[in-house]
C-alpha positions, 0 to 999 in steps of 0.5 A: 645489396639493394631490395626490389619492391617486388610487391609494389611492382606486381601490383603496378601491374597488375592495376595497368592491366586493369585499366587496359581492360574494358568492357563491350556495352553490347555483350559485356565481355572483356576486351583486353585489346584496342579495337574499333570493334568487339571481338566476341560480338562485333559490336563497334567500340569507337564511342567507348573507347574512352571507358573510364577505369570503374566500367565493369560488366554489370554495366551492361547488365539489366535490372528486373524493374528496367525489363518490366518497363520495357516489356509491358504486357505479360511481363512476368512470363517474359521476365522468367524466361529472361533468366534463362538467357543469362548465366553469371552475367553471360548471355547464352541461348538457351531453347523455349517455347513462345506459342504467339510467336508461332502461331502469330509470326510476323504479326507477334514480332510487329506486336512486340516492335521488333521491326526488322525480324518482323520483316524478315518472318514476312519475308520467309513466311512467302517462301513456299519451303521455308514458311512452315519451317520459318514458323517452328523456328521462330516459336523456338527462339522468339523469347531470346530475340526478345531478350536481346532486343529489350537488353540493347534497347534498355542499355541504349537508354541508359547511355542517353539518360545516366541520370535520372529516372528512365521508366516512362522512356523504357515504356514508351519505346517498349510495350506493345502495339496494341491497335495491332491485335484489333487491326488483325481482327478488322482485316480477318473480318474484310478478307472473310466477307470478300471470299464470301462475296465472291462465292455468292456473286460469282458467275459460275457454279461453284460445283463446275469447279470440282467436276471432272472434264468429259475427256476424263470420263 
């Protein structure tokens, strides 16, 4: 009676299954079905359909040195906060608080080069019933938004520069707009001067604004 080598057969099936598993370059989660988009985060996979067998979730992980090079100012604080959003290689939201983002709002997002979120925050700030709520919300989620932004940008640079040093590139596309705080101070001073000029040179007495009309007396 012929003998069948079940061990080899099982190993072959295991290898074929392993070959079919790919990993999303955005979220790092395993993908077992051929698809144009990641079923977990919706990221396009059209440019990653021919990933080599050696691709693992570690390729979607970002080293601390890369984060430091990208963040620039106050990298120590953000490196500590970013660790709260990744557990065993899996990204997960964790509630934190960022005072500069709370007080700065869209200005802080622009300072950190998150242009889309800066625009969204600016629009929300103009809405009467959402302004305060959006300020509080951005204070609570700012670190996580910045983590996702930094990670996505770093992985994009790594994909384009698979060999060679990327620290200089990361520091250029990351970092902060150093001119923004100076511009904010200058703008604030100008607005204050305009307001004071309006008070001193307006053609009526400012006390008239607080007098009750005679028909109500």
